[in-house]
N, C-alpha and C positions, 0 to 999 in steps of 0.2 A: 640500527635503531632497535632498542629493546622494547619489550611489550608495553611497558608503561608509557613510553613516548608514542607508540603507535595508538594506544588507547586515547591519548589526549587529542589526537587528530579528530576523532569522532565525538568526543565528549564535550558537552556544554557545562556539566557540573559533576563533580565526584564527591559524594558525601562519604567521608572516611578514607580520603586519599592516602593519609599516612598509614592507616590500617591496611590498605590494599598493598602498599609497597611491602610491608612485612609479610602479608599473606602470600604474595607472589614469591618472595625469597624463600619462605618456609616450604611452600609447595614444591619448589624446585629442588630444595635440599632433601626433602623427605620423599620425593617422587609421589606426592599425594595431590592429584589434580583438584582444583577448585570447582565447586558446583556453581555454574553461572546460569542464572534463571532469566528467561525472557518469556513473557506471556502475551498471547495475542487472541483476541476474541473473534471467532469466525462469524461476524455479523453480516458480511457481504460475500459475493462469490469470488472476488479476486483480491490479491495482495498487490499494492502498488509500490513504486520506488521509494515513497516516503516511509512506508513500513519497513523497507529493506535496509534503512540506515542502521537501526539497532541489530538487525540480523547480520549485517556485515561485521559489526563489532563482535557479535556472538561467534561468528566464524573465525575471527582473529584469535579469540581465546582458544577455540578448538584447534587451530593450527599450532598453537603453542602448548598443546597437550592437556588442556583443561576440558572439563565435561560440560557441554551445553545441556541445560534442562529446559526443553521447549514445552511450555504449557499451552495447550489449546483450551481456551476458556469456554468450554461448552456449557459450563454452569453459569459463569459470569455473563456470557453472551445473552442468556435468557433474561438477565436482569437489566443489563445495559449500563455502561459507564457514561455519565452525563458530561464528562470533560469536554469543554469547548462547545457545549450545546446550551441553548436557552430553554430547551424543553426536554422532557424525558424521551428516551429512545423507544420506539414501538417494540413490544415484545416479539420474540421469534419462537416458533414451535421447535420441539426437539428434532423433528425431521429436517427442518430448514437448517438448523445449526449443524447437524451431522453432515448434511450434503455440502455445506460450506467448508466444514472442517476437512473433508476429503480433498477438495480442490486446494485448500490452503497448504496441505502437506505436499501436494504435487508441485506447487509453485515455490514454496520455501526450499524444497529439495534441490532447486536449481542453484541455490546459493550456499546451502548448508549441507554437510554430509550427515544424512539421517540414519546411517548404519547404526543399529542398536549398540554396537561395541563402542561407538564414538559419540552418540547422542542419546539422551533419555527423553522420550516423548511421553507426556502425560496429559490426561484430560482431567480438569478439576471437578468433574462430576463424580470422579472416583471417591472423593470425600464428601462433597456437598450432597451428592445423591443419596448418601446414607443418613443424612441428618434429619431429625424430626423437628417439630416446632420448638421443643424445649432446648434442643441443641442450638437452634437459631437464636433463642433468647440469650443463651450463654455467650454466643458469639457477639451479640449486640452489647452485652455488658462489658466488653473489653475496651470500650471507648466511650466518649461522652458526646452529647449534642454540640456542646461548645467547641470541641475539637473538630467535629465534622464541619461546622460552620466556618472554619478557617479556610476552607476551600474557596478559591477565587470565584469559580463558576456559581457556587451556591450563594455567595455574597452578592454577586451581580444580579442573580435572579430575584433575590429578596429585595434589593434596592429598586428593581423594576416591577415589584409586586407580582412576580411570576411564581407559580407554585414550585415548591421543593418537596418531593414525595419522600415518605419515610423509607421506602424500599431502596431509593437511590443512595441513601446514606449507608446502606449495607455494602455497597460495592467496594469501597476502600478496605473494609474489614475482610471481605472475601479475598481480595487480591493479597492483602497482608497475610491472611491465613494460608494461602498457597505457599508463601515463603517458609512458613513453619512446617508444612507438610512435606516439602521437598528438601528441607534443610539447606536452603540457598546460602552460599557464601557471598555471592554478588548477584544483584538484580539490575537488568538493563531496561530502559524504556525511554520514550520520547520525553522532552522536557515539560510536556503538559501532564506527565504522570508522576511528577516529583512527590506530590502529596501522598499518593498511593504507595510509592516506594518507601517513603518514610514510615508508613503504617506497617509495612513488613518488618522494619527494624524494631518498631515499638512492640509488635506482637511477639517477635522472637525473644526480645529481652524479658517479656513477661513469662515466657516459657523456660527461662534460664539458658537460652541459647546465645551464642555470639551473634550480635546484630550484623545483618548483611551490609556490604558496601553498596551504595546506590550510585549508578552511573546513568546520567541522562544524556540524550543526544539531541542536537538541534533538529527542528522540524524542516524538512526539505520542502520548499515552496513549490507550487505548481508551475506549469510552463508560462502562466500569465502573471506570476508574482504573488498570487493569493495563496491561501492555504490549499494544499493539494487535496482535492475532493472529487469524487465521481459526479456530484451534483453540479460542480463548476465545469466539468469536462476538461480539466487541466491536469489530470493525473496520467501517469504512464504505468499501465498494469504489467506485472511480471508475465502474465499469460498473453500479452499482446503479440501479434505476429511481428517478425523482424522489421519489415518495411514500415508498419504502423508505428512501432517503437522508435525507429530512426526518425521518421517524419515528425513525430510529436516533439522529440528532443530538438530537432532543427528549428522548431517554432519558439524555442526558449529565447528570452531577451538576452542581449549581450551582457547586461548587468547581472543576470542570474547565473552566469556560467561559473563564476569562481566558487560559489557554494556547492554547485552541482559537481564540479571537479573534486572538491574536498570530500563531499559526503557520499557520492555515488560512484566514485572510482578509487583506485589505489595507485594512481599515477604519482610519482614523487613530486614534492612541492616545487623543486627546481624546474621540472618539466612543465608543470602547470603554469608557473609564472612566465616561462618562456613562451608558451602557447598564448597566454592572455596578452602578452606584449605584441604579438603578431596580428595577423588579419583575423577578425572575428569569425568569418566564414570557415576558415581552415580550422580554427580552434573548436568551433561547434561541431564540425565534421568528425574530428578526432574524439571529442566527448561522446558523440552519438555512437560512433563505431565501437568505442571502448565499452560502453554500457551494453550495447546489443551483443557484442562478442562474448561477454561474460554469461549472458543468458542463452544465446542461440549459436554461439561459435563464430570464429573469425570469418569463415566462408560466407555465412549468412549475413554478417555485418557488411562485408564488402559488396555483396550483391544488393543489399538494401541501399547502400550509398550510391551505387551505380544506377539503381532504379530511380532514386530521388532525382539525380541529375537528369536522367532521361525524361522524367515526367514534368519536372518543374523548371529546369533550366533550358532544356531543348524543346519543351512543350509537346513531347511525344506521349502517346498512350502507354500505360503499363504493359509489360510483356505478357502478363497473365491477368485476365479479367474474369472474375467469377461469372458463371453462367446460371441463369434461372429460367425455368419454363413455367408458363402460366396458361390457363385456359383461354381459348380464343374469345375475345370480347372487346368492347370499347371501354377504356378506363379513364376516369378522371386522374390527372397527373398525381395528386397527393395520394390517392388510393393505390396507384401503380407503384409508387415509391415504397409504400408500406408493404404491399403484397410481395414486392421483390426483395424485401429485407434491407433496404437502404436506411430506413428510419423506423423508429418504434411506434410512431403514431402519425395520423394524418395532420394533426396540428403542428407537429415538428416539421413535417414536409412543407406545410403552408408557410411557416416562418422562414425556412430555407429558400423557398421559391421567391417570396417577397423580398428577401435580402439579396437576391441575385446569386445565390449559392448553388443553383441547380442547372445542369446542362442536359439537353436532350439531343442526342446525336451531335455532340460537341458544340451546340449552340445554347447560349444562355436563355433561360425561359423565366419570365416573371409573372405569367398569367396563371393564377391558382385555379382558374376554371378551365384550363386547357384540357381537351380530351385527346387521348392517344388511341389511334385505331390499330388494334391488334386482332381484328376479326378474321384475318386470313391465316390459316395454319402455315407455319414456317416464317411468318413475318417477324422481324427483329428490330429492336431499338437499343441504343446505348444510353444508359442513365449514369449521371455523375452527380454526387452530392458532396459539396465542399471540395477540398483539394485531393483527398485520398481515397474516397469511396466510389467504386465503379461497379456496375453490373450490366451484363448483356442479357436482355430479356427476349425470349423466343416464345412465340405463341404456338400452342399445340391443341389439337382437337380433344 
């Protein structure tokens, strides 16, 4: 299979497909690698498997000798891309963005070779940080309000009488200007980014450059069939532990497996169809192990699969349970769960308890007012939240 055929597996749209064919042939003949751009804004602390789809495509270009240009949008992150949102994104401080950027590189490095000889990593604050107000006005002059209002999410908000802020309209211009600054030959992005990728082509043409080819990838849906999002709890983070990653993938619906095989693995199409024609449980196990092995290694993937069987099919406890020590006291159960690190808030704990998702010493508890006696030093209780979170709490003086 040649590179173009491999690209089409991950692509939902290729703007300039004919141009790309010629560029690939020319690059091969002249031994001049293409500059393939992918930008990601470090707006959260982790990268999930949905973000990883274009990163896999970027790695594919890298494996064929082309140069990935990874842009950490520390400038655009402080503005916020409204794509897919009905409201503007809350602004982040420079410190928050930089902390996120550091974790992003660690996680992306699990999928992409970030060796400086094989990948160019840039921060777009390199150029936006040097701009003054008049430079910003000149950037704004490169497009029109009418053009910006072609964006679906802006149109939707206007129809619903929701505000569209002026600064949000600068985001596509900033992303497009990134392509000018790094002289991108190709830009990758999710299919919700097509407008912004087109802006890169437009701005490069204005600068007398060859316009980039735009390749968009389908959005990988979450484990519950909705858009993958931390707020839905249906995402699988690249920084998740092997057993958590495996367990979440095993919760995927049977209907969702085909797109996950296509977008989150590199298994051949013939093998995928063979698995989908067989027993769904076996197919999902291979899907989960394949994804976990890519991030954590084959040994960790096999151990995660065995752990899953032990915990959920044989109903055994996990072989390793996190330990937590707390001061001797009498705790309300929601407070104990929060203090032990099982939940982020007592309100989350109450919802889990009321829904029957909490076990105390392996017994389901539904009383949110239950008090747990840990007044004696050395006394212990086993807490479980949901199917995968356990902690052994020990009281100490």
